[in-house]
N, C-alpha and C positions, 0 to 999 in steps of 0.2 A: 463511614469511610473504610473501615476494615473489610466490610462486605465487598465494596467496590474493588479494593486491592485484590481480593480473592477472585473476583470476576475477571479482572485484568490479567492476573497470572494464569487463570484457566484459559482465557483466550490466547495468551502467548503460547502456552503449552500445547493447546490443540492445533495451533498453526505451525508450531515448530516440529511436531511429531512427523508429519508427512513431507517436510521440507525437501528432503533428498531422496524420496522414494520413487518418484516418477521422472522419466526423461522428458525432454522438451516436446511439446506439440509442434507440428511444422510451423505454425505461425509464431510460436514462441522462439523457435530457432531463428526465424527470419528477424525478429526483433532483437535477439541477442547478436546477430550478425551486424545489424545497424549499430548497436552499442559498441561492438568490437572495432568497427570502422572509426568511431569517434575516439574510443580509448587509445587506439594505436596511433592516432594522429594521421592515418592515411586519408580519411575523408571526414574531418570534424564537422563540416556543414551538410553532410549527406547529399552532396550535389551530384553524385554518380549513380544514385539509386532512386527509385520511385517510392516515396513514402506517403502513406495515406492516413497517418496518425499524427497527433501532436508530438512535438519533439521532446518535451520534458521527460517522459518515461525513458527515452533512449539515453538522454544525458544523465539521468539519475543512475541508470544501469551501467553506463560507461564509467561514472565516478566510482561505483561499487567495484566494478571490474578492475579499475586502476588501483584501488586499495587492496583488494583481496585476490586478484588474479582473474584470468578469463575463464571462470568455471560457472557451471549451472547454479551452484550454491550462491556465488557472488552476484550473479544476475538476478536471483530471486530475492535477495535481501531487501532492496528498497520497497518492494511490493509487500513483503512480509511485515516490515515495520509500519507501512501505511495501513495494513489491516489491523494491527494492534493499536495504532494511534486512533483509528476510526472508533474503536471501542471507547476510548477515553473521551473523544470528541462527542460521541453520542450521549455519553453519561453527562457531560457538561451541558449539552443542548437540551436534553430532557429535564435537567435540573433548572435551567434558565427558563424554560417554557412552562414547566409544571412544578415539580418539587424534586428533592433529592431521591426519593423512593422511585419515582417514575423514571428518572435518569438511570438509576441502578438497574431497574427492570429492563429498560431498553438496551442498556449495555450488555446485560446478561443474554438477552435474545440474540444480539449480534454476535456475542462471544461464542454462543452455542450453535449458531446457524451453520448447517453443513455446507451450504453453497458459499457462504462468506469464508469459511475455513478453507475450502478447496480453491477458491479464486485468489485468496491471499498469498498463495505460493506460486502463482503463475505470472508470466510476463504480460498478460493481457492488461490493458489500460484501465479496466473497470475499478480495480482496487484503489488506484490513485485518484480516479475520478470521484469515487465515494468519499475518500478522505478529504479532498479539497472542497467538495460540495458540503460536507458536514462542517468543515472549518468556516466556509463562507456563510452558511446558515447561522452558526454560532456567533460570528462577528456581526451579522445583521441583527440578530436578536439582542445582542449587547450594544447595538448602535455604534459600533466601531467602524469608522470609515477609512482606516488605514491599517497598516500592519500592526 
């Protein structure tokens, strides 16, 4: 358990380090604009813009912006935490499918993965997708049919 906590803290630190280093990619800026429309109350249903992504990331970003202000840091927080939570979910999934050691090794691989680290601080929907996919797989393995 102590090793897993170290892995989780390492994953947190590696994702937190570059959290404010880069400006938004043009697509991220567009997604942040959608979130600002929701957070400001000007267009909470995004009916005035063309959206080609699922709405949950925009609503999570809008909630973060409502709490912490309309900044790039606030916009990235939900994705940052989804990246860290994914490490814990993968640890649980590996433990449920194989054993605790396998879960810890899988979590370590995700915690140290450069692509996972870099995507965890973007507004791209991939990080949330991975988190919800891991959660769904864990619930399926545990045969939980509800929340």
